[in-house]
N, C-alpha and C positions, 0 to 999 in steps of 0.2 A: 218544232217550225217555230222563228221567230217572227215579230209582228214585221219586219221588214222584208221577210223573205214571204210572208201570206203578200205584201202588196205587190211584189215583184210578179210573185206566178199569177194573180191576179191579174196581171197588165197585160202579161204574156197570153193569156186564158183569150184579150176579148179580140186578140191580133193575131189568127192560128197561123198567118204566113209569117210570124215573127213582128219585132218590135222593136225601133230602133234603141242601141242601149244610150245615148247619150240624151235622146227626149225622155226614154225612163226614168233616167235618172234627175233630171229635169222636173217631169211632172208629178215624183212623187217624193221627191228631197223634200218637199216642205212639209212632209207628215213626220219628219223626224230631222235629217242634216242628210244633205247629197253624199256626206261620205256613208253614212247610215247603209244609204242605198248600193254605193258601190259592193260595201262590205257584205251586203246579200247578194248580190250579182256572184260577187267573187264564190261564196259558201255554196250557193247554189249550182254553180259550177262543180266546184270538188265535191258536193252531193252524188252531183252526177244527174241533176234536175231540169238543167238548161244546158245549152250548146252557143256558142256564138261565133257567128263566121261572119267577117268583115266586120259588120257592127247591128248587126242582127241578132236578138237572143228569140231564142227558139224553143218549146221543150223536147226533154229528150222522152222516150217511152217511161223511165220510171217518173221523170216529171209529170205529166200529166197522167201517171196514177196518184203521186203526190197529193197533185193540186186536188183531183175527185175527191181524194178520200180530206184534205183541209175543208174542200167546199161543202159537204155534206156536213161535217163535225159546223162549219160559221153555220149553217142552215138549223141544225137544231140545237145549237145557243140562241140565233136570233128567236127562233120560236118561243122558246124560254125567257129572254127578255122580255116579247112582246107582248106578253102575255098582261091584258087590262090594260093595252093600250093601243089605241085607233091609230090607225096609218096616216090619220090627216093630226092628230095628233104628235105623232112620232116625226111629219113630216116637218111641221112647223116649229120642232124643237131643235132640230138641224138647222133650217134655215135662221132660226135665233141664235143658236151657236155659232155660224158661220158670221151671222149680220157683226156680232160681238167681237170675234177676231178680227174681222175688215177694220173696222170701228178702231182698232188699237194698231191699226196696220200691219195687220197679218194678210196672211193668202188661204184662205179655206179653202180646200176642196174637198168634200166628203163624197160626192156622187156625181 
């Protein structure tokens, strides 16, 4: 699974009834490029993880299972990364990094 595919599946997981394709590209496109998210959508569809009806993206059974596996791995990795770091320290780091990005005209979105 690529990083853009993870971002895509995570967004779909937040909207069990489906998520609008264009809104998803707009929301997470700046994490890489809008084209990368479009490619992730096409890849996830070809892998049978999502389906598109009209303009909505939804999980397939295989996609929901893939998301669950990836989410479990993400949680394990986060536990490893957070060793010796408090939640407050982590939150401060993210907020400072977002502000730094915004200070140079970027559009930070991490939470």
